[in-house]
C-alpha positions as CSV (number, residue, x, y, z in Angstrom):
1,M,-56.4,-17.4,43.6
2,G,-57.5,-14.0,42.0
3,I,-58.2,-13.5,38.8
4,L,-54.9,-11.2,38.6
5,E,-52.6,-13.8,40.1
6,Q,-54.2,-16.4,37.4
7,A,-53.2,-14.0,34.7
8,S,-49.9,-13.3,36.1
9,E,-49.2,-17.0,36.4
10,W,-50.4,-17.5,32.7
11,L,-48.3,-14.7,31.6
12,E,-45.0,-16.0,33.6
13,H,-45.8,-19.3,31.7
14,Q,-46.0,-17.7,28.3
15,R,-42.5,-16.4,28.8
16,Q,-40.7,-19.5,29.7
17,M,-42.3,-21.3,26.8
18,N,-42.3,-18.8,24.4
19,L,-39.0,-15.7,25.0
20,A,-36.9,-18.3,27.2
21,V,-33.2,-19.3,26.0
22,P,-31.0,-21.7,27.4
23,I,-28.1,-20.3,29.8
24,V,-25.8,-22.0,32.6
25,Y,-25.7,-20.5,35.5
26,V,-22.4,-20.6,37.4
27,R,-22.3,-19.9,41.3
28,K,-19.1,-18.5,42.6
29,D,-18.2,-21.8,43.9
30,G,-18.2,-23.2,40.4
31,A,-21.4,-25.5,40.8
32,E,-23.1,-24.9,37.8
33,K,-27.0,-24.8,36.5
34,N,-28.5,-25.1,33.1
35,I,-31.7,-23.5,33.2
36,C,-33.7,-21.1,30.8
37,A,-33.8,-17.4,31.3
38,T,-35.5,-14.5,29.2
39,V,-32.6,-12.0,27.8
40,G,-33.7,-8.3,28.8
41,K,-31.6,-5.0,29.8
42,T,-31.7,-2.1,32.4
43,L,-30.7,1.4,32.1
44,F,-28.8,2.6,35.3
45,R,-28.4,6.6,35.8
46,S,-26.3,8.2,38.6
47,E,-24.5,11.5,38.4
48,N,-20.9,12.0,39.4
49,E,-19.0,14.5,41.3
50,Y,-19.7,17.3,38.6
51,G,-22.9,17.0,38.1
52,V,-22.7,14.9,34.7
53,T,-25.1,12.2,34.3
54,I,-23.4,8.2,33.9
55,R,-25.5,6.2,31.6
56,T,-24.8,2.3,32.3
57,E,-26.9,-0.4,30.9
58,S,-27.0,-3.8,32.3
59,R,-27.7,-7.0,30.4
60,D,-30.4,-8.7,32.5
61,F,-31.6,-12.2,32.7
62,L,-35.4,-13.1,33.9
63,I,-35.3,-16.3,35.3
64,A,-38.0,-18.6,37.0
65,G,-37.6,-18.1,41.4
66,S,-38.0,-22.1,41.0
67,D,-35.1,-22.6,38.8
68,L,-32.8,-20.7,40.8
69,P,-33.9,-21.0,44.5
70,D,-31.1,-19.2,46.1
71,D,-30.5,-15.4,45.7
72,P,-28.0,-14.9,43.1
73,V,-24.9,-12.9,44.5
74,R,-22.0,-10.8,42.9
75,G,-19.6,-12.7,41.0
76,D,-21.7,-15.8,40.1
77,R,-21.4,-15.9,36.6
78,I,-23.7,-16.9,33.6
79,V,-23.0,-18.3,30.0
80,Y,-24.7,-17.4,27.1
81,D,-24.7,-17.1,23.2
82,G,-20.8,-17.7,23.5
83,C,-20.4,-14.9,26.0
84,R,-19.9,-14.6,30.1
85,Y,-21.5,-12.3,32.1
86,E,-20.8,-11.7,35.8
87,V,-23.8,-10.6,37.8
88,L,-23.5,-7.3,39.1
89,A,-24.9,-4.2,39.5
90,P,-23.4,-0.3,39.4
91,N,-23.7,2.5,41.9
92,G,-24.2,-0.3,45.0
93,E,-27.3,-1.3,43.3
94,P,-28.7,-4.9,44.5
95,V,-27.9,-7.6,42.1
96,W,-31.3,-8.8,41.4
97,R,-35.2,-8.1,42.1
98,W,-37.8,-9.6,42.0
99,C,-40.5,-9.1,38.7
100,G,-43.9,-8.7,39.6
101,T,-46.8,-8.8,42.3
102,Y,-46.2,-12.6,43.1
103,H,-41.9,-13.0,43.3
104,W,-42.1,-15.9,40.5
105,T,-39.3,-14.2,38.2
106,R,-35.9,-13.0,39.5
107,R,-34.3,-10.1,37.3
108,V,-30.7,-10.8,37.4
109,H,-28.3,-7.4,36.4
110,T,-25.0,-8.8,34.7
111,K,-22.2,-7.1,32.6
112,E,-20.7,-9.0,30.0
113,I,-17.0,-10.0,30.3
114,G,-16.0,-11.8,27.8
115,G,-16.2,-14.9,25.2
116,A,-17.2,-18.2,27.0
């Protein structure tokens, strides 16, 4: 393991230990899993047919790949801090992506859909 990979592993461990909060990940089939995630956001931009830029902000959850081994899919849900979030992304974007070079963390895009 090279020095950059070691540093990245250390940083991922620090994120999990110091920035992560408890969430409940709910699959479309209803299966629930209690895990920890770091809350973030992504700003998506697109243009409509009139050339107007539309901005959409996603509430993101950064989740260790080992905590969520199966790929997130549209329609999964996350319960966090009294709110429910649906896994989705605007404009046909993927609903999740890997963070970092070593693919240890999934960034899952969501939208708030109401109280828990």
